[in-house]
LUMFIMAR-966428 format. One line per field, with one value per residue: residue number from 1; x, y, z of N, C-alpha, C in turn. Coordinates in pm, whole numbers, plus 50000, padded with zeros to 5 digits. Layout:
<nodes>
num <- [NUM;...]
n_u <- [X;...]
n_v <- [Y;...]
n_w <- [Z;...]
ca_u <- [X;...]
ca_v <- [Y;...]
ca_w <- [Z;...]
c_u <- [X;...]
c_v <- [Y;...]
c_w <- [Z;...]
</nodes>
This chain:
<nodes>
num <- [1;2;3;4;5;6;7;8;9;10;11;12;13;14;15;16;17;18;19;20;21;22;23;24;25;26;27;28;29;30;31;32;33;34;35;36;37;38;39;40;41;42;43;44;45;46;47;48;49;50;51;52;53;54;55;56;57;58;59;60;61;62;63;64;65;66;67;68;69;70;71;72;73;74;75;76;77;78;79;80;81;82;83;84;85;86;87;88;89;90;91;92;93;94;95;96;97;98;99;100;101;102;103;104;105;106;107;108;109;110;111;112;113;114;115;116;117;118;119;120;121;122;123;124;125;126;127;128;129;130;131;132;133;134;135;136;137;138;139;140;141;142;143;144;145;146;147;148;149;150;151;152;153;154;155;156;157;158;159;160;161;162;163;164;165;166;167;168;169;170;171;172;173;174;175;176;177;178;179;180;181;182;183;184;185;186;187;188;189;190;191;192;193;194;195;196;197;198;199;200;201;202;203;204;205;206;207;208;209;210;211;212;213;214;215;216;217;218;219;220;221;222;223;224;225;226;227;228;229;230;231;232;233;234;235;236;237;238;239;240;241;242;243;244;245;246;247;248;249;250;251;252;253;254;255;256;257;258;259;260;261;262;263;264;265;266;267;268;269;270;271;272;273;274;275;276;277;278;279;280;281;282;283;284;285;286;287;288;289;290;291;292;293;294;295;296;297;298;299]
n_u <- [52014;52347;52418;52597;52512;52289;52236;52378;52172;52020;52077;52124;51886;51751;51891;51800;51499;51501;51441;51609;51592;51405;51560;51715;51589;51469;51232;51112;51051;50840;50645;50542;50219;50125;50098;49995;50195;50427;50526;50581;50846;50988;51062;51183;51358;51489;51781;51938;51817;51928;51959;51741;51577;51544;51400;51148;51070;50980;50812;50568;50612;50455;50230;50074;50063;49941;49720;49660;49648;49424;49232;49202;49221;48978;48775;48982;49003;48789;48762;48888;48862;48595;48301;47936;47726;47421;47234;47209;47190;47265;47353;47564;47531;47618;47617;47650;47590;47342;47030;46785;46523;46498;46447;46203;46010;46045;45942;45671;45420;45435;45341;45211;44858;44719;44888;45043;45273;45594;45665;46012;46091;46288;46555;46725;47031;47279;47527;47843;48047;48306;48674;48898;49310;49488;49757;50063;50173;50403;50534;50694;50879;51040;51228;51325;51388;51173;50913;50818;50567;50444;50605;50517;50240;50251;50390;50216;49992;50131;50122;49895;49809;49957;49767;49645;49429;49555;49720;50037;50259;50530;50755;51008;51243;51398;51710;51989;52062;51920;51661;51526;51297;51034;51023;50957;50694;50479;50467;50456;50592;50856;50958;50925;51146;51382;51360;51579;51542;51603;51958;52056;51848;51790;51593;51603;51730;51622;51339;51417;51523;51288;51147;51268;51175;50954;50721;50477;50452;50171;49977;50061;50169;50289;50377;50453;50602;50693;50812;50903;51150;51427;51781;51950;52039;51780;51709;51782;51525;51313;51328;51290;51027;50883;50929;50836;50553;50485;50551;50312;50281;50067;50065;50110;50187;50187;50226;50253;50050;49862;49727;49573;49750;49882;50098;50464;50602;50791;50669;50699;50868;50713;50467;50577;50670;50370;50324;50411;50305;50253;50033;49954;49884;49831;49702;49438;49494;49283;49110;49359;49332;49078;49173;49311;49202;49033;49200;49282;49060;48943;48957]
n_v <- [51270;51220;50932;51009;51283;51296;51201;51416;51633;51526;51492;51756;51866;51762;51852;52108;52151;52080;51803;51573;51475;51251;51067;50954;50930;50684;50746;50997;50948;50759;50889;50952;51066;50719;50772;50910;51092;51129;50808;50903;51048;50851;50674;50832;50857;50661;50570;50714;50515;50343;50063;50082;50242;50204;49985;50066;50260;50060;49905;50147;50198;49945;49911;50160;50137;49855;49970;50150;49881;49826;49959;50003;49738;49566;49722;49737;49482;49365;49507;49335;49129;49038;49131;49223;49024;49028;48874;48657;48441;48417;48156;48228;48380;48764;49112;49316;49241;49237;49173;49370;49434;49200;49043;49137;49090;48790;48739;48859;48694;48663;48846;49044;49120;49215;49340;49457;49410;49286;48928;48848;48618;48440;48561;48743;48699;48880;48686;48730;48759;48585;48601;48434;48558;48519;48635;48842;49078;49335;49548;49839;50048;50347;50459;50712;51056;51193;51082;50927;50925;50736;50567;50436;50372;50198;49963;49871;49806;49645;49411;49369;49273;49054;48875;48805;48549;48356;48551;48665;48827;49084;49247;49540;49767;50124;50306;50413;50157;49858;49688;49356;49265;49084;48878;48948;49064;49000;49101;49427;49607;49532;49535;49835;49867;49782;50010;50262;50613;50806;50950;50874;50882;50574;50501;50323;50086;49982;49933;49767;49580;49468;49416;49123;49004;48924;48664;48583;48769;48867;48824;48985;49288;49575;49824;50094;50338;50647;50911;50989;51176;51090;51039;50874;50798;50892;50713;50408;50412;50442;50284;50047;50045;50062;49817;49619;49724;49634;49410;49297;49380;49522;49835;50028;50388;50548;50867;50937;50771;50795;50903;51196;51154;51346;51488;51546;51557;51470;51530;51639;51378;51138;51195;51118;50849;50764;50770;50564;50357;50378;50349;50626;50759;50956;50851;50741;50482;50287;50438;50385;50036;49988;50066;49953;49687;49719;49627;49401;49248;49314;49201]
n_w <- [49804;49891;50146;50292;50335;50435;50631;50785;50755;50874;51154;51189;51128;51388;51566;51545;51559;51813;51881;52006;52186;52124;51987;52208;52462;52598;52829;52736;52459;52509;52625;52397;52220;52035;51722;51355;51287;51436;51405;51124;51182;51301;51137;50994;51119;51194;51157;51350;51624;51904;52096;52386;52336;52050;52058;52197;51977;51860;51934;51930;51659;51555;51711;51563;51298;51334;51390;51162;50915;51039;50971;50750;50585;50582;50342;50176;50118;50054;49789;49629;49638;49599;49459;49551;49417;49276;49138;49280;49591;49912;50180;50398;50630;50631;50770;50610;50365;50351;50183;50150;50034;49931;50105;50233;50045;50048;50254;50273;50301;50577;50690;50989;51020;51241;51500;51250;51170;51020;50982;51023;50938;50706;50616;50386;50214;49945;49741;49700;49431;49374;49259;49173;49158;48980;49024;48990;49200;49190;49387;49390;49574;49626;49808;49890;50078;50102;50052;50246;50369;50194;50129;50378;50406;50163;50254;50446;50279;50130;50340;50328;50093;50028;50210;50036;49864;49624;49513;49432;49592;49535;49672;49686;49783;49684;49668;49557;49505;49517;49703;49781;49990;49989;50117;50377;50415;50536;50730;50803;51015;51012;50729;50694;50949;50814;50586;50449;50488;50255;50011;49735;49365;49176;48972;48726;48803;48925;48859;48632;48801;48868;48662;48615;48793;48690;48562;48387;48212;48148;48364;48540;48714;48732;49034;49018;49284;49369;49315;49089;49043;48858;48948;48821;48463;48246;48041;48045;48222;48097;47889;47987;48062;47860;47758;47956;47920;47630;47635;47791;48067;48301;48440;48685;48825;49112;49249;49474;49775;49998;50313;50248;50002;49856;49591;49534;49266;48996;48720;48429;48379;48494;48278;48097;48107;48129;47848;47756;47838;48137;48356;48577;48877;49169;49509;49767;49993;50015;49745;49558;49584;49470;49202;49125;49181;48968;48736;48764;48775;48528;48143]
ca_u <- [52110;52434;52401;52679;52460;52138;52336;52423;52066;51930;52147;52055;51747;51741;51938;51733;51394;51423;51403;51762;51561;51347;51622;51803;51569;51364;51060;51101;50936;50698;50530;50452;50084;50161;50025;50093;50288;50525;50552;50702;50920;51059;51093;51280;51588;51528;51905;52019;51783;51967;51947;51644;51520;51500;51302;51076;51043;50978;50656;50541;50548;50362;50086;50020;50071;49846;49613;49656;49645;49308;49135;49211;49197;48817;48771;49085;48977;48617;48744;48961;48862;48459;48157;47799;47625;47283;47167;47245;47190;47377;47322;47644;47465;47696;47565;47668;47525;47206;46904;46640;46410;46430;46344;46053;45932;46016;45827;45554;45350;45460;45222;45051;44775;44682;44983;45095;45448;45623;45767;46127;46108;46410;46629;46820;47183;47358;47597;47991;48119;48447;48739;49084;49341;49622;49828;50182;50149;50562;50517;50876;50887;51113;51265;51405;51330;51018;50850;50816;50403;50418;50655;50421;50111;50318;50427;50073;49939;50183;50091;49739;49760;50049;49744;49534;49457;49646;49799;50223;50336;50656;50784;51133;51234;51521;51781;52057;52071;51802;51636;51412;51176;50962;51005;50934;50588;50370;50504;50485;50704;51026;50951;50969;51286;51454;51355;51670;51509;51698;51961;52024;51760;51791;51476;51567;51771;51483;51219;51470;51517;51094;51144;51382;51020;50809;50744;50381;50362;49987;49956;50154;50101;50407;50346;50596;50559;50791;50806;50966;51280;51514;51911;52063;52022;51602;51665;51688;51428;51196;51314;51241;50898;50834;50932;50737;50435;50457;50504;50175;50242;50000;50199;50085;50226;50198;50327;50144;49955;49865;49509;49568;49784;49941;50187;50517;50667;50857;50535;50764;50907;50558;50405;50699;50627;50271;50336;50524;50213;50242;49929;50004;49789;49838;49549;49463;49527;49105;49106;49446;49295;48993;49170;49370;49065;48966;49305;49285;48931;48947;48962]
ca_v <- [51297;51087;50879;51109;51403;51289;51198;51540;51643;51425;51530;51914;51828;51665;52008;52232;52121;52029;51675;51501;51367;51148;50981;50931;50895;50621;50730;51099;50857;50692;51007;51089;50957;50662;50860;50943;51196;51019;50716;50962;51114;50766;50635;50923;50878;50521;50557;50724;50501;50224;50046;50074;50344;50142;49865;50169;50327;49961;49910;50213;50166;49850;49988;50269;50028;49804;50050;50160;49843;49733;50048;49967;49596;49513;49797;49673;49344;49392;49598;49294;48944;48998;49223;49162;48921;49059;48804;48504;48408;48252;48099;48320;48556;48899;49201;49382;49151;49153;49187;49426;49430;49009;48991;49194;49004;48653;48714;48879;48611;48632;48980;48986;49252;49261;49406;49518;49365;49193;48892;48816;48445;48369;48688;48671;48766;48847;48616;48770;48746;48572;48631;48373;48649;48433;48730;48879;49212;49377;49687;49905;50138;50480;50518;50884;51084;51284;50941;50878;50850;50665;50406;50328;50277;50054;49858;49796;49769;49528;49277;49321;49233;48967;48757;48760;48379;48321;48667;48675;48986;49096;49416;49587;49911;50133;50452;50422;50013;49796;49571;49265;49216;49009;48806;49055;49142;48991;49188;49548;49669;49467;49627;49998;49895;49754;50106;50329;50672;50905;50870;50902;50753;50537;50366;50263;50016;49903;49877;49675;49456;49411;49274;48994;48934;48878;48532;48549;48893;48868;48840;49062;49422;49605;49927;50180;50404;50720;51094;50993;51231;51011;51077;50855;50818;50812;50625;50315;50322;50461;50106;49906;50079;50045;49695;49545;49765;49598;49252;49303;49389;49607;49941;50116;50484;50638;50955;50929;50687;50787;50930;51279;51146;51518;51450;51653;51480;51516;51595;51615;51199;51096;51229;50993;50690;50753;50798;50432;50265;50333;50446;50719;50855;50980;50808;50727;50360;50302;50429;50231;49934;50017;50080;49777;49560;49712;49592;49222;49226;49332;49127]
ca_w <- [49861;49908;50233;50405;50317;50446;50796;50878;50732;50974;51273;51190;51186;51509;51699;51520;51622;51964;51910;52020;52298;52046;51988;52278;52557;52619;52874;52675;52353;52575;52680;52329;52195;51914;51579;51227;51288;51509;51310;51029;51296;51359;50998;50883;51207;51248;51191;51485;51696;51917;52254;52467;52229;51927;52122;52245;51921;51737;51989;51849;51529;51581;51773;51440;51189;51347;51367;51006;50900;51136;50978;50555;50552;50546;50285;50100;50052;50028;49725;49588;49670;49533;49450;49602;49320;49285;49099;49359;49721;49952;50293;50448;50665;50670;50762;50477;50230;50383;50084;50261;49952;49903;50250;50267;49906;50060;50377;50304;50319;50714;50729;51084;51012;51378;51509;51216;51204;50879;51146;50978;50917;50601;50598;50229;50198;49849;49760;49648;49311;49429;49237;49206;49121;48968;48950;49078;49210;49203;49476;49371;49619;49663;49948;49897;50229;50067;49995;50371;50386;50081;50233;50546;50308;50073;50347;50513;50170;50096;50383;50314;49946;50085;50241;49957;49795;49474;49501;49443;49592;49601;49763;49601;49781;49636;49658;49446;49485;49527;49851;49813;50109;49970;50278;50483;50380;50585;50904;50784;51068;50955;50616;50799;51013;50709;50522;50483;50395;50224;49885;49574;49319;49026;48988;48628;48809;49028;48772;48561;48877;48880;48515;48613;48894;48585;48486;48354;48182;48081;48463;48633;48797;48871;49056;49073;49414;49379;49262;48971;49018;48845;48968;48707;48330;48202;47916;48096;48329;47973;47794;48066;48102;47726;47756;47993;47841;47522;47657;47867;48210;48387;48448;48755;48891;49214;49263;49643;49842;50154;50350;50191;49859;49766;49543;49459;49145;48874;48596;48352;48360;48493;48165;47974;48166;48059;47699;47751;47887;48262;48390;48696;49009;49332;49546;49877;49971;49892;49628;49474;49631;49355;49080;49143;49145;48804;48681;48779;48733;48351;48059]
c_u <- [52222;52425;52480;52571;52324;52158;52279;52325;51993;52000;52135;51911;51700;51762;51828;51581;51405;51442;51471;51686;51438;51397;51733;51752;51430;51207;51085;50976;50822;50615;50416;50325;50168;50039;50098;50228;50438;50603;50652;50806;51034;51100;51213;51407;51563;51715;51978;51932;51866;51909;51770;51528;51460;51412;51186;51013;50959;50784;50599;50482;50514;50259;50015;50031;49975;49723;49511;49560;49445;49178;49084;49152;49025;48769;48872;49030;48863;48665;48787;48958;48689;48364;48040;47771;47445;47151;47156;47221;47274;47374;47427;47580;47578;47582;47554;47651;47391;47107;46821;46541;46366;46395;46231;45987;45923;45911;45717;45434;45322;45381;45177;44996;44743;44781;45053;45245;45486;45720;45915;46147;46259;46447;46667;46959;47216;47479;47735;48001;48264;48590;48916;49171;49485;49740;49936;50177;50264;50500;50699;50864;50993;51152;51324;51283;51187;50911;50792;50674;50412;50458;50573;50352;50114;50316;50297;49991;49990;50127;49937;49732;49848;49915;49641;49513;49506;49686;49988;50267;50496;50684;50980;51154;51379;51578;51809;52074;51904;51761;51495;51340;51084;50939;51012;50783;50463;50358;50586;50608;50810;51027;51031;51104;51378;51454;51485;51647;51649;51841;51940;51889;51789;51652;51461;51618;51664;51349;51312;51495;51405;51084;51169;51233;50913;50804;50634;50397;50246;49922;50049;50144;50221;50341;50472;50512;50657;50727;50868;51089;51426;51651;51997;51979;51815;51587;51692;51579;51276;51189;51275;51083;50833;50844;50856;50573;50351;50454;50446;50158;50193;50089;50116;50210;50140;50258;50317;50079;49978;49682;49529;49646;49808;50050;50258;50614;50723;50730;50587;50862;50733;50474;50477;50679;50478;50280;50400;50423;50181;50151;50011;49893;49889;49701;49559;49458;49395;49100;49248;49397;49189;49062;49253;49265;49045;49089;49297;49163;48893;48988;49063]
c_v <- [51189;51060;50967;51241;51413;51282;51305;51640;51678;51474;51707;51961;51855;51794;52097;52247;52072;51877;51533;51415;51206;50998;50946;50864;50828;50606;50916;51012;50817;50748;51029;50997;50882;50760;50837;50988;51150;50879;50804;50919;50942;50673;50689;50947;50817;50482;50585;50633;50354;50212;50032;50162;50313;50039;49951;50193;50177;49939;50027;50231;50080;49880;50121;50215;49926;49820;50091;50034;49798;49814;49997;49856;49560;49598;49736;49556;49293;49412;49484;49143;48951;49116;49134;49100;48926;48990;48623;48544;48335;48242;48177;48436;48669;49028;49293;49349;49090;49211;49225;49410;49261;48965;49013;49102;48844;48660;48799;48802;48555;48750;48976;49142;49321;49374;49511;49513;49291;49087;48808;48651;48370;48519;48656;48743;48791;48734;48712;48693;48681;48608;48560;48480;48556;48585;48769;49014;49267;49516;49715;50061;50220;50453;50616;50921;51122;51148;50883;50808;50713;50511;50355;50312;50217;49959;49804;49748;49601;49345;49240;49233;49100;48840;48752;48643;48431;48502;48618;48789;49002;49260;49414;49747;49948;50261;50449;50260;49963;49679;49492;49253;49183;48935;48826;49076;49133;49066;49363;49603;49606;49551;49782;49995;49853;49921;50208;50464;50777;50843;50938;50847;50670;50426;50306;50094;49910;49798;49705;49489;49344;49327;49156;48906;48892;48792;48518;48732;48906;48882;48861;49222;49477;49795;50023;50337;50548;50848;51128;51100;51118;51085;51024;50894;50818;50734;50451;50299;50376;50356;50023;49927;50034;49887;49586;49624;49668;49467;49236;49274;49545;49737;50007;50200;50551;50727;51011;50842;50677;50882;51063;51246;51271;51491;51547;51528;51536;51496;51523;51416;51178;51091;51131;50873;50698;50746;50634;50334;50238;50468;50548;50784;50881;50958;50751;50525;50211;50234;50351;50121;49911;50026;49927;49623;49577;49706;49415;49177;49261;49229;49124]
c_w <- [49892;50055;50333;50451;50416;50608;50843;50848;50852;51118;51262;51241;51368;51634;51647;51597;51779;51985;51899;52127;52237;52048;52038;52396;52562;52687;52804;52517;52389;52606;52563;52295;52004;51798;51461;51205;51309;51456;51223;51064;51268;51226;50960;50951;51296;51278;51339;51647;51777;52055;52256;52351;52113;51924;52108;52117;51774;51764;51977;51735;51514;51621;51605;51340;51181;51355;51259;50941;50927;50996;50815;50554;50517;50413;50112;50021;50009;49824;49621;49586;49598;49575;49457;49422;49378;49255;49184;49526;49794;50122;50411;50531;50713;50647;50671;50388;50244;50244;50156;50169;49920;49969;50244;50173;49973;50198;50431;50358;50543;50779;50856;51067;51195;51494;51408;51144;51054;51021;50980;50965;50827;50583;50463;50230;50059;49845;49675;49531;49396;49286;49185;49104;49057;48922;49026;49068;49267;49275;49480;49425;49664;49784;49962;50009;50191;50002;50140;50405;50325;50115;50314;50501;50298;50143;50407;50393;50092;50185;50401;50178;49961;50110;50190;49872;49679;49403;49542;49449;49707;49596;49685;49702;49714;49642;49529;49410;49560;49615;49817;49912;50085;50084;50392;50503;50439;50726;50818;50877;51066;50847;50654;50878;50901;50613;50562;50400;50362;50069;49831;49543;49171;49004;48839;48664;48864;48947;48674;48643;48941;48760;48542;48690;48780;48539;48401;48275;48160;48239;48568;48630;48860;48891;49124;49145;49384;49299;49169;48915;48983;48861;48875;48547;48302;48091;47951;48130;48201;47912;47868;48062;47929;47733;47814;47969;47701;47544;47726;47992;48216;48431;48534;48810;48992;49252;49411;49663;49981;50212;50303;50021;49787;49722;49494;49399;49074;48733;48492;48272;48372;48282;48056;47982;48107;47932;47675;47849;48037;48277;48522;48730;49109;49424;49707;49837;49908;49804;49524;49473;49529;49169;49050;49089;48996;48711;48651;48730;48592;48241;47955]
</nodes>
């Protein structure tokens, strides 16, 4: 929708569902339990928030975002920064790397037959393969209203990926215009406070902008997170996808990124993008991390 129409729809939604206090009453807002549903509502109606209500909303958003990041980050970092090397051991003692069978073999000589106990004097731990990831990862995120859950998870993922060694993370959000939020990626809350849900969609323009961010095509991944409902002519979008693929850029398309990853998307457009080299899926954050790790670690 054009921005003015989106604002009318937002106002009607507030009145119809009795949510006026959510954006006007600080005390009413603070009584609500911080959770993902409330986060989605606050991001959706963020343009209506002002003054003390806006600051209260920011605190709630930060609480939910930090809980989400703390829950996702260990598994995502593990997927992207290394896998167990079962042929080598390490002196670094991390419980998740514990080699039970190797420890038993190493300590058999310390078996006490009287107490019938194996005394562990030398615990063994697997070493992790580490990968230097000289990749540029561009997250190109559709901020149309239907993508609110994906936008939230993309912001959190961007913060996690940006902290990885040897990864250059770029974050771009778009509707009919393109906004580069790469300088904000370390703080997902600030990213979400900049998002403007609603408006039209020009995916081709956004992808062309991302094309300009690619310096080394062989070490670049462009991730388009969108419902693929192109509001402009599809010709520039399809042409840009073709160029990026032929140039060696890895192209990933996500119709949904979230805890349920249930997409509503333009299947015909997704198939056209797939025909031009984009791999398309709908994934949870952990599955996306595994998918991305497969791309980065492939030869």
